[in-house]
C-alpha positions in Angstrom: 10.9 31.3 -28.5 12.1 27.9 -27.4 15.3 27.7 -25.3 17.2 24.4 -25.1 19.5 24.1 -22.1 20.5 21.8 -19.2 17.9 21.6 -16.5 19.0 22.6 -13.0 17.5 22.6 -9.6 14.8 20.4 -8.0 11.9 22.3 -9.5 13.0 21.9 -13.0 13.7 18.2 -12.5 10.3 17.8 -10.9 8.8 19.5 -14.0 10.4 16.7 -16.1 8.8 14.1 -13.8 5.4 15.6 -14.3 5.8 16.0 -18.1 6.8 12.3 -18.1 3.5 11.4 -16.5 1.5 13.7 -18.8 3.2 12.2 -21.9 2.9 8.5 -21.1 0.2 8.3 -18.5 2.4 6.2 -16.2 1.2 5.0 -12.9 3.5 4.9 -9.8 5.1 1.6 -10.8 6.7 3.1 -14.0 7.4 6.7 -13.1 11.0 7.7 -12.8 11.3 9.9 -9.7 13.1 13.3 -9.4 15.9 11.7 -7.4 16.7 9.4 -10.4 16.9 12.5 -12.7 19.2 14.2 -10.2 21.5 11.2 -9.8 21.7 10.6 -13.5 22.7 14.2 -14.0 25.4 14.0 -11.3 27.1 10.8 -12.5 27.6 12.0 -16.1 24.2 11.7 -17.7 22.0 14.5 -19.2 18.8 16.2 -18.4 18.2 18.7 -21.1 15.1 20.8 -21.2 13.1 22.8 -23.8 11.6 26.0 -22.4 9.1 28.3 -24.0 10.3 31.7 -22.9 7.3 33.4 -24.4 5.0 32.0 -21.7 4.0 34.4 -18.9 6.6 34.5 -16.1 9.1 32.4 -18.0 11.8 34.9 -18.2 14.7 34.9 -20.6 16.1 31.7 -19.2 12.8 29.9 -18.8 11.3 28.5 -15.7 9.9 25.1 -14.4 6.5 26.2 -15.5 7.7 26.9 -19.0 9.3 23.4 -19.5 7.7 21.9 -22.7 10.1 19.1 -23.4 13.1 17.2 -22.0 15.6 14.5 -22.9 17.2 12.4 -20.2 20.2 10.1 -20.6 22.3 7.9 -18.4 26.0 7.1 -18.7 27.1 3.6 -19.6 30.2 1.5 -20.4 30.5 -1.1 -23.1 33.0 -3.9 -22.4 34.3 -6.7 -24.5 37.0 -6.8 -27.1 39.3 -3.8 -26.8 39.2 -1.0 -24.4 36.0 -0.2 -22.4 33.9 2.4 -24.3 32.0 5.1 -22.5 28.6 6.0 -24.0 25.2 7.6 -23.2 21.9 5.8 -23.1 19.1 8.2 -23.9 16.4 6.8 -21.8 13.6 9.2 -22.2 12.5 12.1 -24.4 9.1 13.9 -24.0 7.5 16.9 -25.7 4.2 18.4 -24.4 1.4 17.5 -26.7 0.6 21.1 -27.9 4.3 21.5 -28.9 4.7 18.3 -31.0 5.4 18.3 -34.7 7.5 21.4 -34.4 10.9 19.7 -34.4 11.5 19.9 -30.7 12.4 16.3 -30.4 15.1 16.7 -33.0 16.4 19.9 -31.3 16.7 18.0 -28.0 18.6 15.1 -29.6 20.9 17.5 -31.3 21.7 19.3 -28.1 22.4 15.9 -26.5 24.9 15.3 -29.3 26.6 18.7 -28.8 27.0 18.1 -25.1 28.2 14.5 -25.5 30.8 15.5 -28.1 32.0 18.3 -25.8 33.0 15.4 -23.4 34.5 13.3 -26.3 31.7 10.8 -26.1 31.1 9.4 -29.5 28.2 7.0 -29.1 24.6 7.4 -27.9 22.0 4.7 -27.8 18.3 4.5 -27.0 15.4 2.1 -27.5 12.2 2.8 -29.5 9.0 1.0 -30.4 9.3 -0.7 -33.8 5.6 0.2 -34.4 6.1 4.0 -33.8 6.5 5.4 -37.3 7.3 9.0 -36.3 10.0 7.9 -33.9 11.6 5.7 -36.5 11.6 8.5 -39.1 13.3 10.9 -36.6 15.8 8.4 -35.4 16.9 6.9 -38.7 16.1 9.3 -41.5 16.7 12.6 -39.7 19.3 11.8 -37.2 21.2 9.0 -39.0 21.0 6.3 -36.3 21.4 2.7 -37.3 19.7 -0.4 -35.8 21.0 -4.0 -35.5 19.4 -5.2 -32.2 15.8 -6.2 -31.3 14.8 -6.6 -27.7 11.6 -8.6 -27.0 9.3 -7.2 -24.3 12.3 -5.2 -23.1 10.5 -3.3 -20.2 7.9 -5.9 -19.4 4.4 -4.8 -18.6 3.9 -1.0 -19.1 1.3 1.3 -17.8 1.8 3.7 -20.7 -1.3 4.4 -22.7 0.8 4.7 -25.8 1.8 1.0 -25.5 -1.8 -0.1 -26.0 -1.3 -3.2 -23.9 1.2 -4.8 -26.3 4.5 -6.3 -25.3 7.3 -3.7 -24.9 9.3 -4.8 -27.9 12.1 -2.3 -28.7 14.7 -1.6 -31.4 18.1 -0.3 -30.2 19.1 2.9 -32.0 22.9 3.4 -32.3 23.8 7.0 -32.9 27.5 7.3 -33.9 27.8 11.0 -33.2 30.8 11.9 -35.3 30.6 9.2 -38.0 30.6 10.2 -41.7 27.0 9.0 -42.0 25.6 11.2 -39.1 27.8 14.2 -40.1 26.6 14.1 -43.7 22.9 13.7 -42.7 23.0 16.5 -40.2 24.8 18.8 -42.6 22.2 18.2 -45.2 24.6 16.6 -47.7 23.4 13.7 -49.8 23.7 10.4 -47.9 25.7 7.6 -49.4 23.5 5.2 -51.5 23.1 1.7 -50.2 21.6 -1.5 -51.5 18.4 -2.4 -49.8 18.3 -6.1 -49.1 15.1 -6.2 -47.0 12.1 -4.0 -46.2 9.9 -4.2 -43.2 6.7 -2.2 -43.3 4.5 -0.6 -40.6 1.0 0.6 -41.8 -0.2 4.0 -40.5 -3.3 2.3 -39.2 -1.2 0.7 -36.4 -2.0 3.6 -34.1 -5.8 3.0 -34.5 -5.3 -0.8 -34.0 -3.3 -0.2 -30.7 -5.9 2.2 -29.4 -8.9 -0.1 -30.1 -9.9 -3.1 -28.1 -11.6 -4.5 -31.3 -8.4 -4.2 -33.4 -5.7 -4.9 -30.8 -5.3 -8.5 -32.1 -4.3 -7.0 -35.5 -1.6 -4.9 -33.8 -0.3 -8.0 -31.9 -0.2 -10.0 -35.1 1.8 -7.3 -36.9 4.1 -6.9 -34.0 4.8 -10.7 -34.0 5.3 -10.7 -37.7 7.7 -7.8 -37.8 9.5 -9.2 -34.7 10.3 -12.4 -36.7 11.4 -10.4 -39.7 13.8 -8.2 -37.7 15.3 -11.1 -35.8 15.9 -13.0 -38.9 17.4 -10.0 -40.7 19.7 -9.2 -37.8 20.8 -12.9 -37.5 21.8 -12.6 -41.1 24.0 -9.6 -40.3 21.7 -6.9 -41.8 21.4 -3.4 -40.4 18.6 -0.8 -40.6 20.1 2.0 -42.7 17.0 3.8 -43.9 13.4 4.6 -43.1 10.8 6.1 -45.5 7.2 7.3 -45.1 4.7 7.5 -48.0 2.0 10.1 -48.5 -0.5 8.0 -46.5 1.8 7.9 -43.5 2.9 4.2 -43.8 6.5 3.5 -42.8 9.2 1.2 -44.3 12.4 0.2 -42.6 15.2 -0.4 -45.1 18.0 -2.9 -44.2 21.3 -3.5 -45.8 24.9 -4.6 -45.2 26.8 -3.2 -42.2 29.6 -2.4 -44.6 27.4 0.4 -45.9 26.7 1.9 -42.5 29.6 4.5 -42.6 29.9 4.5 -38.8 33.7 4.2 -38.5 
């Protein structure tokens, strides 16, 4: 049984730190320390854990040793036209390798939403790699996030083995937590149809290319090509509204007019 709840205490926060290292293979220059988890939690962020209570010694409430996933967010404020808007930036989500593909990532995101809405926070954002097909499918298709911002090499050089030595380009997911779009998707109702004005594809072979020294140039070339397509589309006012996968695991971003986003 998996229990999703807020993390508490130094030991559970340290377990999040260690799972972070296990997931991304970070060296000391990239690791977020326990103190940062603690401060983020104290100033209005979130550290939500997934605990396998069937593990020996876990107990009904779970234990640091039974932590198999977590989501960590930080509070933020958007300024500009109108009143300042409080939101959450979901900075990190990790699931232990042996527990992946069980929907734990989605469960953690949904608990983030519940907790945020309990505080009347209506917006959550996070970044994700445009070349990561599974993440895009979760963020856009299953959760209902939209995308209209591309950040080039956002984090600079990364020690993560998942990055494959590529620039840390990122898309910014906007999750409008109580919007008609998100509510319909999470309730399993048919999503409103939209006109697809542009498609941007990511082949399933991208994972092999990133992991191979011999094929890394192909991954770089695809990243640069898709970067240009996203930047051009966003400059024209288009928004990512859909994401599809085919039977071979290839992914396709679907972009359309912001008027069809249903976020208000």
